[in-house]
N, C-alpha and C positions, 0 to 999 in steps of 0.2 A: 392548466394546472402543469408544472414541469415532472415528469415522470422519467425515473430512469431505473434500469436494472443493474442489480449486482450479484456477484458470484457468492453463493453460500457453500462453503464446503470446498473441496477439491474436486469433486464429481461432476459439479453442476456448470453448466456453461451459460454465457450472457444469450439472453434471449429476448426477441421482442414479442413473445407471444404472451397474450394477456387472458387469462380466464376469470370471469366474474364470479364474485363470492355466492356461495348459495350455503345456507344454514345446514349443517349435516343431518339433523333430525328436523322433519317438519313440526310444524306449531300444533300443538295437541296431541302428541304421540306419548310425549314424557314431559311431565307437568314440571318436576323438578329443575328440567333444563331450560324449560321456558322461564321458571323463577329466576334462576341464573341470568338469563339474559336479561330480564327484566331489572335486577340488581345492578348490572353492569350498565345498562341504558341510563338509569337513575344516578350512578355514581357519576357518569359521562357529564350528564346535565348539570349536576352539582360542580362539578370541575369547571366547566364551561362558564357558569357563572360566576364563580370565584375569579376567575380568570377575567372576565368582561369588567367586573368590579374593579379588580386591581390596576388593570389598564387604565381605567377612565379615572383614577386617582392622581391629580396632578401636584398633588401638596408636594412643598418642599421637604427635604429628610436632612438630617445630618447624615455622616458617612455612615456610621452602625446600621443605622436603620435603612439606608439606602440599599448597602449590601443585602440584608437581610429581606427586603422588598424585592431585588433582584433574584435572589436565592429561590424565594417562593414560587415567582413567576416560572423560572426556570424548570421547578419540579412539577408545576401545574401543568405546563407545555408538553412535558414529557406523559404524565397521567392521562391527560386528554384521551390519547389514543393508544398508549403502550398496553392497555387491557382489552381493547376491543377486538371481539372476532374477526371482523373483517381486516383489520389492520394486521393482525397475526396472521392471516391467511393469505395474504398480499406479500407480506415479508417473507414466509416459507416459500413461495413459489416466484420470489426474485422482482417482484413488480412494488417498487418503493416511489417514494416522493422523499427525496434527501432534504427539500427543504422543510421538511416537517420534523419538530424535536424530537417525538417520539419513533420516527424512523432510526434515525441517526442514534437514538439509545438502543434500539433494539441490534442496529448493526453492530455497535461498538460492544454491548455484552455478548453476539454472537463471536466477535473475534477474542474477547478476553476471555470468555467462558468456555468456548466452544475446543478449547486446547491450541488453538493454531497460533497464539502469541507465545505459550509456553514452550510449544516445539521449535518455534523460531529462536528464542532467546537461547534454547538448549544447544541448537547448532552452532550459533554464533558462538559460543563459550566454547562447546566441545572441540570445535574447529579451529580456535584461538583467532578468529576475527576480530573478538574483543580479548584482548586488547591491540593486536597486531596492527589491524586498520583503524580502529576506533575506539576510544574509551568507553566503558561502561554506558548504557542508555536503556530508558525505557522505552519501547515503541508505542507511540499514541496516535500513529497512522498506518494502515495495513497496507503493503503493497502485496500485488498480485504480478507474477511473472510468466509469461507463457511462450514457448516455442513450438515449432510444428512436432507434431506426433512423432516419437521415433518407434518404428516399428520392429527394431532389433533390440530395442531394451526389455528389461525385465524389470519385475519390484518396482521400488521408489522411481526409479529413473524412467519409467515407461509413463507415470502419472502425467496429466496436465489438470489443471496449473503445474507450474513446478512446485514440489517440496523443497523447501529451505537444504541445502546440503547436497542434493541428488547430482549425478553426473548428467551432462549434457553434451552430446558429440559435436565437435567443432562445427562438423559438416551443417548443423541443424542453427547455427548461430552466425552464419554469415551476414544475416539482418538481424538489427537491434531487437532484442526480445520487445514482445507486445506488453506494457507495463499499464496496471491497474493502480488508480491510488485512491483509498477509501479514508476521506476525513470524517470525522465523527463530531465536530463542532460547529457553531455556526458563523466562524469567521472566516474572511477571507485573508490570505496571506500570501507572502512570496517566498518562495521555495527553490533550493537547487537540487537538482538529480544528478548523482554520478555513478558512475560504474568503473571500479577500480581491481587491479589485479596486484595482489602484494608478494606474490611468489615469481617474480623474475630475476634471474640470476646476474648479480653484480659481478662479474668474475674478477676485475681489476681489485676491487675491495674486499673480495671474498666474503661476500652477505648477498641478501635479497633486497631488492628494490620494488617499488612500486610502478605499476604502468596505468597511465588513464585511458580508459578505452571509449568514455562518454562522459559529457559535462552540458548541462543546461541549468542555466542560472536564470533568475528572475521570473519563474514559472508561477502565474498568478492563479492560484486553487483554491477552491471550497469545496464543500460537500455536495455542491450542485454541479460541480466541474463534470463534464459527458465525457466519456472516454474517447470521442471525436474531437473535442476541444482539447483535451490533453494532447492526443498525437499531433494535433496542427500546431501547438506550442512548441512541441519537442521537434518538431521539421527545422526549426531554425536554431540548431545546436550551437551552444558555445563552442566545444569541440565535440566534432562530428564522429561517428561510430567507427571504430576500428574493430573488426572481428578478434575473439579471442584465438591466441595462436600459442598454445604451449609449446615449446622447444623440445627437439630431442635429447634425451636423456634427463630431463627434469621429471618429479614426481608430479600430482595432482595439482591443478591451480585452483584457487579461491576466488572465483569473480564475485565481487561485492558490490551490492546496489545498497546506497544509503540517500535518503531524502532529508535535506537541511532545511530547518526554517530560516528565513532570513530576518534580520532586524529591520533593514529597508533593501532598497534596490541597491544592486552593485555594479559597478562599470567593468566590462568584461575587460581584461587585460592578457596579454600573452600568457599562456598556461602551456607549461612542458609536459608532455605525455610522461617521458621517463624521468623516474624520480619523483613523480607527483607526490606530494604529502598532504594526505586527506585530514589528518589533524590540525596542520597549520593551516590548510584552506578553510576549515570550520572556524578556527579561531580567529582568521583575518578577518570575518566579516561578523565576528560576534554571534554566531549561528548556533542552533541548537539541533541535534540529529534526532529526527522522530519517527523515523521509519528505516527499515533495512530489509534485505533479502541476500542471498548467496545462491551460487550453484558452483559444481566442480567441473573440470574438464580434464583431458589428458592427451598428450601428444599421439596424432594419426596422421594419415596422407591428408586429410584436408587442412591441418595445421601448416603444413608444408606449402600449401596452395596460398594461404594468405602471406606468408614470407614471401614467396615467388611472384604472385599476381598482383597484391595488393600493396605491401609494404616495399617491393622489387628490391630486396637485399637477400643475401646469401642466409641461408637458417644456419643459426648456429647449433652448434652439436656439443652437449656436455657428458662429461664423463664421471 
């Protein structure tokens, strides 16, 4: 069985430790608890019997009936385990099998109702990432960003994984962030992952423009994709990682991460970093933004290092 671990909340880290489930109250100690477990076990058997019957029913159906048939199977696949105490225990301890619909359901429910989706959307709108970078969208995939721990930071900026909108010092982002992608449905699809800064001054035109820091297209992902498999795919980037480098004299920069679901495989073409238009990129492949994240950064000495040692250009100074 394929088993993977997921982050739950902001203070739990990925772990390979697996603790076996043991019922919290020994049998016979509390009769009402024993009865509750019996009811749950009987209900699970009932669901499994109905599932088996439906799956073995190969009769032809019209479009409406087929849709209802598939809807019922999907519901039963969730009910098969979502109320199981052992499944709940495993999920709470980060030991899940994302090939199972009931674990995907619990993970999605945790994202939607645990406050992380609402906090993400709040930050994206408060800081005008929507609509400056991307039109309004509803996240259906959760992105988790991680940088090395900042011993100098306080408050939200000290939290790992990164809270959307918090500050990350440029010296901690010389390497691309560690990225986790939580997909909640059972499909395998193609995606593009991009990181863009919309706050780069365009002095000639007296406005701000975008700078593309990273792009990887044609990512093949599903709920079962492990972090190691994702990192392997990200190694062959379409446009490689350039660290954040807010220029001297600019305000904070909003580094925006977008996950775009593709309709089909796309052929990588020459992509200009400076002036990259994320909206046009999404439209050009008839894509759909399904996930997002962001962090902020301001100029410091490490920003200057990027200009000097990586870009090998004189650092602009704005007043």
